[in-house]
C-alpha positions as CSV (number, residue, x, y, z in Angstrom):
1,M,37.3,12.3,53.5
2,A,41.1,12.7,54.0
3,K,42.5,12.1,57.5
4,L,44.1,15.2,59.1
5,A,47.7,14.8,60.0
6,Y,48.5,15.0,63.7
7,K,50.8,17.9,64.4
8,T,53.0,18.0,67.5
9,R,54.1,21.2,69.4
10,Q,57.6,20.6,68.0
11,Q,56.3,20.4,64.4
12,E,54.4,23.7,64.9
13,L,57.5,25.4,66.4
14,L,59.6,24.2,63.5
15,L,57.1,25.2,61.0
16,S,56.9,28.7,62.5
17,Y,60.7,28.9,62.4
18,M,60.9,27.8,58.8
19,S,58.1,30.1,57.7
20,R,60.1,33.1,59.0
21,T,63.2,31.9,57.2
22,Q,61.5,30.9,53.9
23,G,64.0,31.1,51.0
24,S,67.0,30.8,53.3
25,H,69.1,27.8,54.1
26,F,69.6,26.4,57.5
27,T,71.0,23.3,59.3
28,A,69.6,21.3,62.1
29,D,72.2,22.9,64.4
30,D,70.9,26.4,63.3
31,V,67.4,25.3,64.3
32,R,68.6,24.0,67.7
33,A,70.6,27.2,68.4
34,Y,67.6,29.3,67.6
35,F,65.4,27.4,70.0
36,N,68.0,27.3,72.7
37,H,68.4,31.0,72.4
38,K,64.6,31.3,73.0
39,N,64.9,28.9,75.9
40,I,62.8,26.3,74.1
41,Q,64.2,22.8,74.5
42,I,64.0,20.5,71.4
43,S,66.4,17.7,71.0
44,L,68.6,17.5,67.9
45,A,67.1,14.1,67.2
46,T,63.6,15.5,67.2
47,I,64.7,18.3,64.9
48,Y,66.2,15.9,62.4
49,R,63.1,13.6,62.7
50,Q,60.7,16.5,62.0
51,L,62.8,17.9,59.2
52,E,62.8,14.5,57.5
53,K,59.0,14.4,57.7
54,F,58.8,17.8,56.1
55,V,61.3,16.7,53.4
56,A,59.2,13.6,52.7
57,G,56.1,15.8,52.5
58,G,57.8,18.1,49.9
59,S,57.6,21.3,51.8
60,V,61.4,21.2,52.7
61,H,64.3,20.5,50.4
62,K,67.4,18.9,51.7
63,Y,70.8,19.6,50.2
64,F,74.3,18.1,50.6
65,I,76.6,20.8,49.4
66,D,79.9,18.9,49.9
67,E,81.3,16.0,52.0
68,H,82.6,18.4,54.7
69,S,79.3,20.3,55.4
70,A,76.2,19.3,57.3
71,A,73.1,18.8,55.3
72,C,71.2,22.0,54.9
73,Y,67.5,22.6,54.4
74,E,65.3,25.1,52.8
75,Y,61.6,25.6,53.5
76,S,59.8,26.1,50.2
77,G,56.2,26.3,51.5
78,E,53.4,23.9,51.4
79,T,52.7,24.2,47.7
80,C,56.2,24.7,46.1
81,T,56.9,22.5,43.1
82,K,59.3,24.8,41.2
83,L,62.6,22.9,41.2
84,E,63.9,23.1,37.7
85,N,65.8,26.4,38.0
86,H,66.9,26.1,41.7
87,F,70.7,26.3,42.0
88,H,73.2,27.3,44.7
89,L,76.3,29.4,44.9
90,K,78.8,28.7,47.7
91,C,81.4,31.3,48.7
92,E,84.9,29.7,49.0
93,K,86.0,32.4,51.4
94,C,83.2,32.7,54.0
95,G,81.2,29.5,53.2
96,K,77.9,31.4,52.7
97,L,75.4,29.4,50.7
98,I,73.3,31.6,48.3
99,H,70.0,30.4,46.9
100,L,69.6,31.1,43.2
101,E,66.7,30.7,40.9
102,C,67.8,31.7,37.4
103,G,66.0,31.0,34.2
104,E,69.2,31.5,32.3
105,L,70.6,28.3,33.9
106,S,67.8,26.3,32.5
107,E,69.4,26.7,29.1
108,I,72.5,24.9,30.4
109,G,70.3,22.1,31.6
110,S,68.5,21.9,28.2
111,H,71.8,21.8,26.4
112,L,73.2,19.1,28.6
113,K,70.0,17.0,28.1
114,N,69.7,17.6,24.3
115,E,73.3,17.5,23.3
116,H,74.9,15.1,25.8
117,G,72.0,13.0,27.1
118,F,72.7,14.1,30.6
119,S,70.0,15.3,33.1
120,L,71.2,17.9,35.5
121,N,69.9,17.8,39.0
122,P,69.6,21.5,40.0
123,L,68.9,20.6,43.6
124,R,72.5,19.2,43.9
125,T,74.2,21.7,41.6
126,V,76.5,24.1,43.3
127,F,78.6,26.8,41.7
128,Y,81.7,27.7,43.7
129,G,83.3,31.2,43.8
130,V,83.5,34.3,45.8
131,C,80.4,36.2,47.1
132,A,80.0,40.0,46.6
133,D,80.8,40.7,50.3
134,C,84.1,38.8,50.2
135,A,85.0,40.3,46.8
136,K,84.3,43.8,48.1
137,C,86.4,43.3,51.3
138,T,89.2,41.8,49.2
139,E,89.2,44.8,46.9
140,E,89.1,47.3,49.8
141,K,91.6,45.2,51.8
142,T,89.2,45.3,54.8
143,C,89.0,41.5,55.4
144,E,89.8,40.3,58.8
């Protein structure tokens, strides 16, 4: 019989936060700001420690987008194993990180593997450009 994992109050609070933000990216500072806004005190060290436990368990993915940004996380749920078509778009104007799952991009990965012997890591692949919101404000000249 499998031993049940002990869950702390902080783990439960973090799991609740991540469940509400599933499919979105967040940083440890985002989590701390959320709980501070709710007058719930959880130290940043505790948040990092708990996030790393979720990463090790496979329910949270950790990304390093570039050397200037903090690591960001994404809650994928308790049973997520779909990683092969998971890419990211980063807006060079506003810095927004956009989650992208696109089957078309798997063809690029297959081509790289078959023709060049190179295995693409979709969890660390980021396409840089301009998001629709920034492109629209540029066209309309309404950017601040």
